[in-house]
N, C-alpha and C positions, 0 to 999 in steps of 0.2 A: 779408078778411085782406090785410095789406100784404105786398107782395113785396119781399124784401131786395135790396139792390144791392151788387155788388162791382166795383171798378175793378181791372183787372189790367194792369200795365205789361209790355210785351213779350209780350202774351197772344195773339199771332198765329202763333206757331210754336214747335216744340220743346216744352220743359217748359211754357212759357206757354200753348200751345194746349191741352195736356192739363189744365191748371188751369182754363182757360176752360170746357172741356167738363164738368169736375167740378162747377163752380159752377152751370152751366146745369142739369145733371142733378139738382142739389140744390134747384132751384126759385128760383134767383136771377136777377135781371136782371144782365147783365154788360156793362160798358164796357171795351173793349179799347183801350189806348193804346200806340201803337208808332210807330216811325219810318216804317214802311211805310203805316200808316193803314188797312190792310185785313186781314181774316181770312177764311180758307177755311172756317171752321166754319159749318155750315148751321143757321140758326135765324131765327126771326121777328124783324123789326125792333123789335117790342115788347119783346123780352127781350135782344137783343144789338145793340149799336152799336159802331162803331169811330171813334177819333179819331187824327189824325196829330200826332205831337209828338216832337221831339228833346229827350229829358229832360236833356241836357247844358246846355240853355238854361234858366237859373233864371227862374222866374216864369210861364212858359207853362203849366205843369201846373195851376196854381191856377185859371186861367181855364177850363181844361177841366173841372175839378172842379165849377165853377159850372154849366157846361152839363150835366154829368152829373146834378147835383142837380135841375136844372130838368126834365130828362127823366124821372128815376126818382122824384123826390120827396125823396130822401135818399141818403146813402151810408153803408153799413154796414161795408164791408170794403175795405181797400186791400191788394193783394198787390204788393209791390215785387219784380217778377221780372226786369225788364230787366237784362241784363248781357252781358258778353263774356269769353271765355276765350282766353288767348294765353300762350305760353311764350317766354321770352327770357333768356339768361344775363346775369349782372351786367354784363359788359363790353360788351354790346350794347344795354343799356337807355339810351335818351335821354329828354330831357324831354318830347318829344311823346308817346312811348309811355306814360310815367308819367302825364301829364296826361289822356290819353284813357282809360286803364284806370281811373284813380281817378274820373274824371268819371262814367262810365257805371255802374261797379260800386259806388261808395260815395256820391259827391256826390249822385247822383240819388235815392238812398234817403232821405237827409236832407231834401232840398228837396221831394220828392214827399210825404213825411210832413207837412212843414210846410204844403204847399199844400192838402192834403186836410183838415187839422185843422178849419177853420171849418165844414166840411160833414159831418163825421163824426158819426154819431148817438151819443148816450150809449149805452154798452155796445158801442161799435164795436170793430173789431179791425184791427190792422196786422200783416201777415205778410211778413217779409222772406225772400226766397230767397237764402240764403247758400250755403255749401259746406263740405265736410269740409276744404277748404283754408283755412277760417277757424278751424280748430282745430289744424292741424299744418302745418309747412312742407314744401316739396318742392323739389327742384333745378330751376333755370331758371324758377321760378314765384314769385319774390319779390314782384313788383308785384301779381299776382292775390291772393296770400296776404295781403299787407298790406291790400288792399281788403276782403277777406272777413273778416279778423280785425276790421277796422273796422266792418263790418256787424254782427258779433256784439256788439261793444262798444256800438254805437249802439242795438241792440235792447234791451240790458239797461238802458241809460241812459234811453231813452224809456219803457220799462215803468215805471220809477220816477217819471218826470216826469208821465206821462199817466194813471197809475193812479187818481189822485184824480178824474179826469174820467170814470172808468168805462171807459176805453179800454185794451184789452190789446194788448201788442206782443210778438210771438214771431218766431223765425226757424226755418227748416228748413235742414238742412245735408246735402244729398245728396252721395254719392260720384258717380262717373261714371254718367250716365244716357244711354243710347244714343239720340242725336238727330243730325240732320244737322249742326247747329252743332258738337257735340262732335267728330264724325268729321272735320269740316273742320279744327278746331283740332288734333286729334291727328296730322294729316298734316303739320303744320309741322315743319321740320327739327330744331328744338330741343325738340319735344314728347317725352314719355317713350317712345313706340314706337321712336324713332330709325330710322325707315324700315321697321320691321316692319309687316306688314299689320295694320290696325286691328282686324279681327275676331279675329285671333290674340292681339293684345295684350290686348284686353278680356277674352277668355276666360281667358287665363293669369292676368290680374290677379284675376278673380273666383275662380278655383280656388285661388290661393295666398294671397289676402288676406281673402276674405269668409267669415264663418262659415257662411252659407247657400249658399256656392259659386255665387252668382249676383249680379247687380247689380240695383238697383231699376229699375222701369219708370216712365215719366213719369206714367201714371195713378195710381201709388201716391203720387207727390208731390202730385198734385191732391187725392186723397182725404184726405191729412194736412192740407192747407190748409183744406179744407171742415170737417174736425173742429175745427181750431183756431179757426175762425170761429164755431163753433156753441155753443149754451148748454151742451153737454156738456163744453166746455173752459173754462167760466166762471171756474175757479180757476187757470187756467194763464196766466202772463204772465212775460216776461223770460227765457224759455227758448229755447235754441238746440238743436233736436232733430235728432239724426243720423237720416238715412234712408239707410242704407249696408249693409244686409244683414249687419251685424256686422263691418265692416272696422275700426272703431274703437270697441269696446265701452267705455261710460262709465257 
């Protein structure tokens, strides 16, 4: 029986690490592509390998897909997870901030999808890690929201474009997921807590905004990605699915 292969960008930490673990648990070979080039996930070299890549550089990812295909025999799934969150009010946004946020959160999604296409098996799946910020705006968050709205639009457009090839394209849109990266971002002076302890802010947010009175955990994001890549989701494409414990019912 052939072992399926998933490429996960930014799969070495936070939500990405949880996605990596979920696909490994589901029996996949996993290729982690990240700027760090390493992952702390404990698994055999036969099922888990890491590649170093700055996804802001167009063209590099395609050569990595070629190497992954040579290692695994094929590529079945691409999870575009790499991204960064940062808050900044309108008057403090400069071109460098805009370019960097758009490059990693949106541009990399398009060009990674382009790069994997020649190697993606028929009935393959692309899963984009978007955000609830891709469905509603929030203060001091215009650039991140613009990028994630773009990811959702890109997801819908590619689903239409690639459907004839048997490739499904979906996005998942989490609300806050408690990771080191999120906590670091929430400590920024312009972030929503405004100096309030992050623990208190997240608890208050969950209590007042989430129907389930809690926030999603990273393994729940991973489990959803595995489902979307599976035959059980064979009729699902072009969808941007909230994973938000009922913060934004739709």
